[in-house]
KEROTOR-237675 format. One record per residue (C-alpha): residue number from 1; residue in one letter; y, x, z. Coordinates in Angstrom, 3 decimals. Layout:
timi->NUM, keba->a, py->Y, px->X, pz->Z
...
//
This chain:
timi->1, keba->x, py->5.227, px->-110.538, pz->-36.376
timi->2, keba->x, py->4.927, px->-109.194, pz->-32.978
timi->3, keba->x, py->1.459, px->-111.133, pz->-32.508
timi->4, keba->x, py->0.439, px->-109.371, pz->-35.739
timi->5, keba->x, py->1.377, px->-105.755, pz->-34.135
timi->6, keba->x, py->-0.215, px->-106.745, pz->-30.837
timi->7, keba->x, py->-3.591, px->-107.915, pz->-32.450
timi->8, keba->x, py->-3.765, px->-104.695, pz->-34.886
timi->9, keba->x, py->-2.982, px->-102.609, pz->-31.569
timi->10, keba->x, py->-5.753, px->-104.479, pz->-29.520
timi->11, keba->x, py->-8.254, px->-103.810, pz->-32.189
timi->12, keba->x, py->-7.410, px->-100.207, pz->-32.364
timi->13, keba->x, py->-7.644, px->-99.662, pz->-28.366
timi->14, keba->x, py->-11.119, px->-101.827, pz->-28.652
timi->15, keba->x, py->-12.351, px->-99.631, pz->-31.555
timi->16, keba->x, py->-11.125, px->-96.273, pz->-29.707
timi->17, keba->x, py->-12.961, px->-97.478, pz->-26.534
timi->18, keba->x, py->-16.447, px->-98.214, pz->-28.237
timi->19, keba->x, py->-16.035, px->-94.703, pz->-29.958
timi->20, keba->x, py->-15.440, px->-93.027, pz->-26.431
timi->21, keba->x, py->-18.373, px->-94.782, pz->-24.798
timi->22, keba->x, py->-20.809, px->-93.915, pz->-27.487
timi->23, keba->x, py->-19.674, px->-90.338, pz->-27.310
timi->24, keba->x, py->-19.924, px->-90.185, pz->-23.625
timi->25, keba->x, py->-23.415, px->-92.098, pz->-23.890
timi->26, keba->x, py->-24.602, px->-89.783, pz->-26.396
timi->27, keba->x, py->-23.606, px->-86.699, pz->-24.113
timi->28, keba->x, py->-25.236, px->-88.091, pz->-21.078
timi->29, keba->x, py->-28.592, px->-88.683, pz->-22.943
timi->30, keba->x, py->-28.547, px->-85.159, pz->-24.299
timi->31, keba->x, py->-27.913, px->-83.870, pz->-20.782
timi->32, keba->x, py->-30.662, px->-86.065, pz->-19.158
timi->33, keba->x, py->-33.068, px->-84.734, pz->-22.073
timi->34, keba->x, py->-32.284, px->-81.002, pz->-21.221
timi->35, keba->x, py->-33.020, px->-81.555, pz->-17.524
timi->36, keba->x, py->-36.105, px->-83.387, pz->-18.343
timi->37, keba->x, py->-37.921, px->-80.447, pz->-20.478
timi->38, keba->x, py->-36.537, px->-77.959, pz->-18.007
timi->39, keba->x, py->-38.468, px->-79.825, pz->-15.359
timi->40, keba->x, py->-41.369, px->-80.200, pz->-17.646
timi->41, keba->x, py->-41.921, px->-76.732, pz->-17.815
timi->42, keba->x, py->-41.899, px->-76.135, pz->-13.890
timi->43, keba->x, py->-44.302, px->-79.112, pz->-13.260
timi->44, keba->x, py->-46.776, px->-77.667, pz->-15.948
timi->45, keba->x, py->-46.961, px->-74.254, pz->-14.212
timi->46, keba->x, py->-47.445, px->-75.586, pz->-10.673
timi->47, keba->x, py->-50.229, px->-77.946, pz->-12.078
timi->48, keba->x, py->-52.333, px->-75.065, pz->-13.641
timi->49, keba->x, py->-50.430, px->-71.838, pz->-12.864
timi->50, keba->x, py->-51.760, px->-69.767, pz->-16.106
timi->51, keba->x, py->-49.964, px->-67.014, pz->-17.526
timi->52, keba->x, py->-48.660, px->-68.764, pz->-20.664
timi->53, keba->x, py->-46.699, px->-71.118, pz->-18.166
timi->54, keba->x, py->-45.328, px->-68.367, pz->-15.913
timi->55, keba->x, py->-44.185, px->-66.532, pz->-19.187
timi->56, keba->x, py->-42.262, px->-69.879, pz->-19.954
timi->57, keba->x, py->-40.802, px->-70.334, pz->-16.438
timi->58, keba->x, py->-39.718, px->-66.617, pz->-16.397
timi->59, keba->x, py->-37.427, px->-67.602, pz->-19.330
timi->60, keba->x, py->-36.381, px->-70.866, pz->-17.723
timi->61, keba->x, py->-33.023, px->-70.873, pz->-15.370
timi->62, keba->x, py->-33.570, px->-70.297, pz->-11.694
timi->63, keba->x, py->-32.242, px->-73.037, pz->-9.715
timi->64, keba->x, py->-28.448, px->-72.848, pz->-9.270
timi->65, keba->x, py->-27.465, px->-72.647, pz->-5.617
timi->66, keba->x, py->-24.666, px->-71.123, pz->-3.683
timi->67, keba->x, py->-27.119, px->-69.522, pz->-1.446
timi->68, keba->x, py->-28.770, px->-67.722, pz->-4.648
timi->69, keba->x, py->-25.466, px->-66.341, pz->-5.813
timi->70, keba->x, py->-24.478, px->-65.354, pz->-2.187
timi->71, keba->x, py->-27.719, px->-63.566, pz->-1.859
timi->72, keba->x, py->-26.688, px->-60.901, pz->-4.475
timi->73, keba->x, py->-23.845, px->-59.375, pz->-1.855
timi->74, keba->x, py->-21.208, px->-59.511, pz->-4.773
timi->75, keba->x, py->-17.842, px->-61.108, pz->-4.750
timi->76, keba->x, py->-18.293, px->-64.592, pz->-6.694
timi->77, keba->x, py->-16.016, px->-66.607, pz->-8.916
timi->78, keba->x, py->-17.347, px->-70.041, pz->-9.763
timi->79, keba->x, py->-15.741, px->-71.539, pz->-12.588
timi->80, keba->x, py->-16.358, px->-75.198, pz->-12.805
timi->81, keba->x, py->-15.584, px->-76.606, pz->-16.354
timi->82, keba->x, py->-16.098, px->-79.177, pz->-18.860
timi->83, keba->x, py->-17.256, px->-78.584, pz->-22.533
timi->84, keba->x, py->-14.427, px->-80.228, pz->-24.734
timi->85, keba->x, py->-11.443, px->-79.835, pz->-22.316
timi->86, keba->x, py->-8.636, px->-77.779, pz->-23.607
timi->87, keba->x, py->-7.698, px->-76.235, pz->-20.503
timi->88, keba->x, py->-11.314, px->-74.989, pz->-20.184
timi->89, keba->x, py->-11.657, px->-73.760, pz->-23.433
timi->90, keba->x, py->-8.379, px->-71.641, pz->-22.466
timi->91, keba->x, py->-9.835, px->-70.343, pz->-19.292
timi->92, keba->x, py->-13.203, px->-69.315, pz->-20.771
timi->93, keba->x, py->-12.107, px->-66.315, pz->-22.769
timi->94, keba->x, py->-10.043, px->-64.941, pz->-19.626
timi->95, keba->x, py->-13.332, px->-65.233, pz->-17.680
timi->96, keba->x, py->-15.226, px->-63.717, pz->-20.623
timi->97, keba->x, py->-13.309, px->-60.549, pz->-20.586
timi->98, keba->x, py->-13.585, px->-60.091, pz->-16.753
timi->99, keba->x, py->-16.924, px->-60.833, pz->-16.752
timi->100, keba->x, py->-17.448, px->-57.952, pz->-19.211
timi->101, keba->x, py->-14.962, px->-55.554, pz->-17.154
timi->102, keba->x, py->-16.646, px->-56.181, pz->-14.001
timi->103, keba->x, py->-20.095, px->-56.954, pz->-15.026
timi->104, keba->x, py->-21.956, px->-54.980, pz->-12.192
timi->105, keba->x, py->-19.358, px->-55.565, pz->-9.392
timi->106, keba->x, py->-18.543, px->-59.369, pz->-9.265
timi->107, keba->x, py->-20.525, px->-62.520, pz->-10.195
timi->108, keba->x, py->-18.342, px->-64.642, pz->-12.455
timi->109, keba->x, py->-20.518, px->-67.833, pz->-13.260
timi->110, keba->x, py->-19.409, px->-70.886, pz->-15.500
timi->111, keba->x, py->-20.796, px->-74.063, pz->-14.067
timi->112, keba->x, py->-20.646, px->-77.319, pz->-16.653
timi->113, keba->x, py->-19.944, px->-80.072, pz->-14.172
timi->114, keba->x, py->-22.071, px->-82.632, pz->-16.740
timi->115, keba->x, py->-25.166, px->-80.210, pz->-16.874
timi->116, keba->x, py->-25.015, px->-79.222, pz->-13.111
timi->117, keba->x, py->-24.000, px->-82.341, pz->-11.482
timi->118, keba->x, py->-26.217, px->-81.741, pz->-8.365
timi->119, keba->x, py->-24.307, px->-78.319, pz->-7.788
timi->120, keba->x, py->-20.960, px->-79.178, pz->-8.762
timi->121, keba->x, py->-21.298, px->-82.266, pz->-5.953
timi->122, keba->x, py->-21.584, px->-79.693, pz->-3.437
timi->123, keba->x, py->-17.763, px->-78.814, pz->-4.126
timi->124, keba->x, py->-14.576, px->-80.504, pz->-3.782
timi->125, keba->x, py->-13.393, px->-80.774, pz->-7.791
timi->126, keba->x, py->-10.730, px->-82.894, pz->-8.394
timi->127, keba->x, py->-9.819, px->-81.313, pz->-12.029
timi->128, keba->x, py->-11.382, px->-78.912, pz->-14.752
timi->129, keba->x, py->-11.306, px->-76.050, pz->-14.727
timi->130, keba->x, py->-11.424, px->-75.632, pz->-10.921
timi->131, keba->x, py->-12.314, px->-72.003, pz->-9.592
timi->132, keba->x, py->-13.706, px->-70.897, pz->-6.339
timi->133, keba->x, py->-13.554, px->-67.800, pz->-4.928
timi->134, keba->x, py->-16.172, px->-66.043, pz->-2.310
timi->135, keba->x, py->-16.261, px->-62.633, pz->-0.985
timi->136, keba->x, py->-19.352, px->-60.325, pz->-1.069
timi->137, keba->x, py->-20.266, px->-61.367, pz->2.442
timi->138, keba->x, py->-20.417, px->-65.161, pz->1.452
timi->139, keba->x, py->-17.569, px->-66.232, pz->2.996
timi->140, keba->x, py->-14.640, px->-68.090, pz->1.295
timi->141, keba->x, py->-11.970, px->-65.727, pz->-0.109
timi->142, keba->x, py->-8.597, px->-66.490, pz->1.231
timi->143, keba->x, py->-5.489, px->-65.377, pz->-0.696
timi->144, keba->x, py->-2.528, px->-63.610, pz->0.515
timi->145, keba->x, py->0.711, px->-66.043, pz->0.637
timi->146, keba->x, py->2.261, px->-64.101, pz->-2.709
timi->147, keba->x, py->-0.977, px->-64.263, pz->-4.521
timi->148, keba->x, py->-1.706, px->-67.956, pz->-3.682
timi->149, keba->x, py->1.636, px->-68.936, pz->-5.109
timi->150, keba->x, py->0.899, px->-66.837, pz->-8.453
timi->151, keba->x, py->-2.762, px->-68.890, pz->-8.772
timi->152, keba->x, py->-2.024, px->-72.186, pz->-7.386
timi->153, keba->x, py->-4.708, px->-71.248, pz->-4.464
timi->154, keba->x, py->-6.076, px->-74.377, pz->-2.997
timi->155, keba->x, py->-7.483, px->-73.891, pz->0.630
timi->156, keba->x, py->-10.114, px->-76.628, pz->2.066
timi->157, keba->x, py->-10.460, px->-76.264, pz->5.922
timi->158, keba->x, py->-12.589, px->-78.114, pz->8.539
timi->159, keba->x, py->-10.577, px->-80.238, pz->10.140
timi->160, keba->x, py->-11.793, px->-80.060, pz->13.427
timi->161, keba->x, py->-12.562, px->-76.109, pz->13.669
timi->162, keba->x, py->-9.723, px->-74.962, pz->10.869
timi->163, keba->x, py->-12.643, px->-72.835, pz->9.377
timi->164, keba->x, py->-11.844, px->-72.343, pz->5.611
timi->165, keba->x, py->-14.909, px->-73.760, pz->3.972
timi->166, keba->x, py->-13.714, px->-73.564, pz->-0.093
timi->167, keba->x, py->-10.808, px->-71.172, pz->-1.334
timi->168, keba->x, py->-9.913, px->-71.731, pz->-5.079
timi->169, keba->x, py->-7.518, px->-72.661, pz->-7.941
timi->170, keba->x, py->-7.117, px->-75.813, pz->-9.770
timi->171, keba->x, py->-6.563, px->-75.415, pz->-13.424
timi->172, keba->x, py->-5.954, px->-72.221, pz->-15.762
timi->173, keba->x, py->-5.606, px->-68.934, pz->-13.818
timi->174, keba->x, py->-4.169, px->-66.145, pz->-15.999
timi->175, keba->x, py->-6.014, px->-62.942, pz->-16.467
timi->176, keba->x, py->-3.706, px->-60.795, pz->-14.209
timi->177, keba->x, py->-4.119, px->-63.434, pz->-11.321
timi->178, keba->x, py->-7.914, px->-63.090, pz->-11.492
timi->179, keba->x, py->-7.710, px->-59.579, pz->-11.733
timi->180, keba->x, py->-5.551, px->-59.250, pz->-8.525
timi->181, keba->x, py->-8.035, px->-61.849, pz->-6.893
timi->182, keba->x, py->-11.125, px->-59.500, pz->-7.999
timi->183, keba->x, py->-9.657, px->-56.242, pz->-6.817
timi->184, keba->x, py->-8.500, px->-57.956, pz->-3.420
timi->185, keba->x, py->-12.359, px->-59.222, pz->-2.880
timi->186, keba->x, py->-13.673, px->-55.707, pz->-4.048
timi->187, keba->x, py->-11.440, px->-54.041, pz->-1.380
timi->188, keba->x, py->-13.340, px->-56.059, pz->1.254
timi->189, keba->x, py->-16.918, px->-55.123, pz->-0.041
timi->190, keba->x, py->-18.929, px->-52.792, pz->2.399
//
């Protein structure tokens, strides 16, 4: 009897593993196709430069870089997340509400780590969602001690210089905590 139960359980684990592998493989292929199509538009423009291609490129996304975001001289919240993760789905409505509230004052950018792998690889992301905060001058935001406890603040410092490289939160941050971060960052805007 035990051998039958173990055999049935093993088959179920195997079937589940195949299902997960196929699902991941399909998502990965879709991501590659999306990247390929956006590169094609850019290549067409650079090869012949006519007006039709220029119009197509203006509708495509500008390359996502931290420097492009910092150049706007506004506080920044970067939300690194994944489609299909419950915690990320919980975080998104909070960010949407704040994005609408502070639309001209703060940049709140959600980054899908699967679609923006190159950009995401520049950050120390261990879990999703992970939020990183930057002041309007481009420096990483350093939370006060009380706020740090409230938002599960994590600081990444250079070991040699002790300089703050990244400041952020791992896991879901509630509306009140994010609002407090934004208000603190806006106080420092010149």
